[in-house]
C-alpha positions in Angstrom: 10.5 -7.1 -0.7 7.0 -6.7 -2.1 7.6 -9.4 -4.7 8.7 -11.8 -1.9 5.5 -11.0 0.0 3.5 -11.5 -3.2 5.2 -14.9 -3.7 4.1 -15.9 -0.2 0.5 -14.8 -1.0 0.5 -16.4 -4.5 -2.4 -18.8 -3.8 -4.8 -16.0 -3.1 -6.8 -14.0 -5.6 -4.9 -11.0 -6.8 -7.4 -8.5 -5.2 -6.8 -10.1 -1.7 -3.0 -10.0 -2.4 -3.3 -6.3 -3.1 -5.4 -5.6 -0.1 -3.0 -7.4 2.2 0.1 -5.9 0.6 -1.4 -2.4 1.1 -2.4 -3.2 4.6 0.9 -4.4 6.1 3.2 -1.8 7.7 6.3 -2.6 5.6 4.8 -1.9 2.3 1.5 0.0 2.7 0.4 1.7 -0.5 3.7 3.3 -1.1 5.0 0.0 -2.3 1.8 -1.8 -3.3 0.8 0.7 -6.0 4.2 0.6 -7.9 4.3 -3.1 -7.5 0.8 -3.5 -8.9 1.6 -1.3 -11.9 4.6 -3.6 -12.5 2.4 -6.7 -12.3 0.0 -5.1 -14.8 2.8 -4.1 -17.2 4.0 -7.7 -17.1 0.5 -9.0 -17.8 0.2 -10.8 -14.4 -2.6 -8.6 -13.2 -5.2 -7.0 -15.4 -6.4 -3.8 -13.7 -6.9 -0.2 -14.6 -4.9 2.5 -12.6 -8.1 3.4 -10.7 -8.6 -0.2 -9.6 -5.1 -0.3 -8.3 -5.6 3.0 -6.5 -9.0 1.9 -4.9 -7.6 -1.5 -3.7 -4.5 0.1 -2.3 -6.4 2.8 -0.4 -8.9 0.3 0.9 -6.2 -2.1 2.0 -4.2 0.6 3.6 -7.2 1.7 5.6 -8.3 -1.7 6.8 -6.0 -1.8 9.9 -6.7 1.8 11.0 -9.7 1.1 13.2 -8.1 -2.0 14.7 -5.0 0.0 15.6 -6.9 3.0 17.0 -9.3 0.9 19.1 -7.0 -2.1 19.9 -3.7 -0.5 20.7 -4.6 0.9 24.1 -5.9 -2.4 25.6 -3.2 -4.5 23.9 -0.4 -2.2 25.0 -1.7 -1.9 28.6 -1.9 -5.7 28.8 1.5 -6.4 27.3 3.4 -3.7 29.1 3.1 -5.7 32.3 6.1 -7.6 31.1 9.6 -6.0 30.8 10.4 -6.8 27.2 7.0 -5.6 26.0 7.2 -2.5 28.1 10.6 -1.6 26.6 9.3 -2.3 23.1 6.2 -0.1 23.5 8.3 2.6 25.1 10.7 2.5 22.2 7.8 2.4 19.7 5.9 5.3 21.3 9.0 7.5 21.6 10.0 6.8 18.0 6.5 7.7 16.8 6.4 10.9 18.9 9.8 11.9 17.5 8.7 11.2 13.9 5.2 12.6 14.1 6.3 15.4 16.3 5.0 18.8 17.0 3.0 19.1 13.8 0.4 16.5 14.9 0.4 17.8 18.5 -0.2 21.3 17.3 -2.5 20.9 14.4 -4.1 17.6 15.5 -6.3 16.2 12.7 -5.0 18.5 10.0 -1.4 17.7 11.0 -2.3 14.0 11.0 -3.7 14.3 7.4 -0.5 16.0 6.2 1.7 13.6 8.0 0.0 10.5 6.5 -0.3 12.1 3.0 3.5 12.5 2.6 4.4 9.4 0.6 7.6 8.5 2.4 8.5 5.5 4.6 7.1 5.6 8.1 4.5 8.3 7.3 1.6 6.1 6.4 -1.6 4.9 8.0 0.1 2.7 10.6 2.3 5.4 12.0 -0.5 7.9 11.6 -2.8 5.6 13.6 -0.2 5.2 16.3 0.4 9.0 16.4 -3.4 9.6 16.7 -3.4 7.2 19.7 -0.4 8.7 21.3 -1.6 12.3 20.9 -5.2 11.3 21.9 -6.9 12.5 18.8 -10.4 11.1 19.0 -11.4 8.4 16.4 -14.1 10.6 15.0 -11.4 13.0 13.9 -8.5 10.7 13.3 -10.2 8.2 11.1 -11.3 10.8 8.5 -7.9 12.6 8.8 -6.0 9.4 8.2 -8.4 8.4 5.4 -7.8 11.7 3.6 -4.1 11.4 4.1 -4.1 7.9 2.7 -6.2 9.0 -0.3 -3.8 11.9 -1.0 -0.7 9.7 -0.6 -2.3 7.1 -2.9 -2.9 9.8 -5.5 0.7 11.0 -5.4 2.1 7.5 -5.6 -0.3 6.6 -8.5 0.8 9.7 -10.4 4.4 8.9 -9.9 4.0 5.2 -10.7 1.9 5.7 -13.9 4.2 8.6 -15.0 7.4 6.6 -14.3 6.1 3.5 -16.2 4.9 5.6 -19.2 8.2 7.4 -19.3 10.1 4.1 -19.1 8.0 2.5 -21.9 8.6 5.6 -24.1 12.4 5.5 -23.5 12.5 1.7 -24.2 10.5 2.3 -27.3 7.7 -0.1 -26.3 4.8 2.4 -26.7 3.4 5.3 -24.6 
């Protein structure tokens, strides 16, 4: 999926591709970091691991303020129409079920932990939606989500760099 998205973005500078890939909800940094390491190993991109990490974290954080401050007005406006009302009801219930009692109970700390777990649907987008739903103020939720994204990025980077180094060792192409 990530490669198809990169193909669609192919005319843009690689840094912009990485920011966008890290910022969209389907990939976020959980897919963009491993994909970037693959692109580097193939000689397509020429970045150090820390550049990949920095671009992925920055790209993943770009939509957070927009979601936190824009979701309320947009959802109130669109919920006037039945299909949108059903969509937002489904989205909000799904997020409450996934984010659950941990965020409600521990608020910003729970939000950080939720976002830091590098699994599908636990990233900045869902964390921002959860912060909105559980009414965690932006002054608390933005730092909490940022820390969670930074931690998730570190975990994914460690996994990606270790996995690629191990694969190169096994294939006998160097460490």
